[in-house]
C-alpha positions, 0 to 999 in steps of 0.5 A: 375406211373407218376415220373420223370425219373432219370438225365442221369449218368455223364459217358456219357460225354453229352452236353446239349440236346444231344441224350443219349438214349441207345439201350440194348436188350438181349433175352435168354432162361430159360430152366431146364438143367441150373437148373433154373425154370419159377416160381423162374425167375417170382418171382424174377422179380416181386419181389414176393413169389411164390411156384414152385408146379414141385419140391415144392420149394419157392422163396420169394423176397418180400424184392427186391428193385427196382420193380416199376410195373408187369403186365400180358398180355394175348391173348384172347385164354388164360384161364382167371386164367393165370393173376395170376402169380403162375397160370400161371408159375405153368402151364408152369412147369407142362406141360413140363416133361423133365429134360432139358425142355425149359420153358419161353424166356425172353427179356430185355430191356433197357427204355428210360431215356428221357421218364417219367414212364407212357410213358415207361409203355405204350412203354412196353405195345405196344411192348408186344401187337403187337409182342408177345402176338398178336402172341398167347404168355403169357406175363409176364413183370416187370419194375425195376428202383433202381434210379441208371439211367438205368431203364429196363424192363424185359418180360418172354414169354411163348414157348408152344403155346395154343390151341384156347380152352386154353389148351397147345398144342404141340411144335412140331409134328412128319412129315414123309419124303417125296420121289419124288413121294410125297410118305412115305420113309421106314426106314429099321425098319418097320416104315417111316423116319420122323423128328420133325419140330416145331408148331410155328416159335417163335424159328426161329433164324431171330425172334432175329433180327426182336424182336431187330429191333421192339424194336427200332422202337416202342422206336423211336416211343415214344420218337419222340411222346415225342418230344425227338431228341434222337433215338436208332439203334439196329444195330452195328456201323458198319452195321449202316456204321458210322466210329465211336468207340463205348463206352463199357456198364458201368454196374450197379455199374460203373454207381452208382460210377460215379453217385457219382462223382468216375471215374471208368475205364470203365468211364475213357475209354468212356470218351476216346472213346467221346475224340477220337470220337471228333477228328476223327470227326473235322479232318474228317470236316475241311479237307473235308472244306479244300478239297472243297476249294483248289479244286475250286481255282486250277480250276479257277487259271489261268498262267495269274494271276501272280506268284506263292503262294510262290511269293505271300506270300513274296509280302505280307512280303514286304507289312507288312514291309512297312506298316507304319500304323501298329504296331510293334507287329503287324508286328511281329506277322504278319511275323511269321505267313507268315514264318510258311506258307512259310515254310509248302509250301516250305517243300511241295514243293508247289507253286501253287493252283494245287500243294496246292489242290494235296496236301490236297486230298493226306491228305484226303485220309490219313485220310480216310484211317488212320481213317478206320484203328482206327475204325477197330482197335477199334471195334477188342478191343471192341471184345477182351476185352468183351471176355477177360472180360468174361474170367475173370468174368469166372474165378472169380466166377467159385468156387462160382459154384463149390461149389454149386456142393458141397452144400447138397440138403437141402441147395442148394436153400439157398446157390444158394439164397445167390449167385445169383448175383455170380451164375448169373455172372458165367452163364452168362459168361460160356454161352458166353464162350460156344458160342463162341466155338460152332461158331468156335472160341478157347478160348484162353486169352493168345492169346487175350491179345497179340492181344489187347496189339498190336492193341493199340499200332497200334491204338495209332500211328494211332491217333499220325498221325491224330494229326499231320495231324491235325496240316497240316489242320491248317496250310492250314487254316491258307493258306486260310485265308492268300489267302482270305486277300490278294484277298481282298487287290488286290481288293481293290487297283485296286478300289483305282487305278481305281479312 
């Protein structure tokens, strides 16, 4: 229970003490219409052998690896016998009569690898107790950890409310429609117009956001209590207002390969994203520094200061040639540096600090625009990549799902167990594509690929602009050093003359 958490996988490109905690909190409904049962789901997540009394099927997952802890948490008015997993979920199966019944809600959360097992368990318990059990739900959770750097928890929650006496209550109730005077409205068939309302607010759409935000808050408090610097955020980078490219989800298979030192395509993508983020962050910091410097210098420049920047650099070159104490190699290096600066200034028509400030100001504005284009393109590419990946997953496992429909009833359960991973992958992809279609999006893999290719070309061109801009920034930084050196030499000469 208190074993040390596994070390983070190498694909994170993590520096020493750099935060790596991740946010992962998908929510789904377990329903009969998808061929699922609450008893089967509970057996799989707990690694137990359970029999579903509703259909008579036995689900044996006693050999499933990686189940490190299971527990049931109940509200005070729940029957004590619900502390038994089989009793709880068979009671759910028996009370639900329809073939399309919603049986349970499941929330999966990624556990911070920075916490010990005891700390992870305390975190999950607190999250469940305050957000679900306190609202009247029964919760059955399991901690899974195969030692692959992906510890997580599955939380199964009851959907039907319990009455104060411990019996199952109705999910919804009939409510009569009323007119402006508060009277029932006839339906023209001898009855009254009515509609159904949920007896709880557990199915409200905004709950998903609320629960995801709560998990982030509870995890962050646990990390803080453990003295860890890492923090997670349930919001996307875009919603957080962060101009940063999000990394892609690795998945268990790729994570395991990376841990063994085998580079994967997803790992390479994340390493490139890390390098791109580093470039954008570096340019932003450097251009901000030189922008502030040129603005300050332009504000203090006086006409009587004597000569333009170009003239002062020519004077510096003459001083280098006349400096007998400096070595020949030192003179050559100094002259080469000054020549580069002169080429930069003359090439951009810069003769004063004000003109340099205007140039840097324009560079600063351009960098923001290009960086915004890059981040926008990367975010859209992430969306397209997910859609294409789900489409490929759908196509890959569709034959497995089609074969299930042809399997004889007596062999269907065995086939489902043997191909559980493939069927789960197909269902996930099918659900994703269905949701996409219901939101008004067309399923167009060919168009997605074409858009992704176009965005990639645009993004690569923008990155080249940023790299060119970095060279210009370096030139201004060198100019700043030279200007500071000339100012120091001028002050030294003035002091010598005063003596």
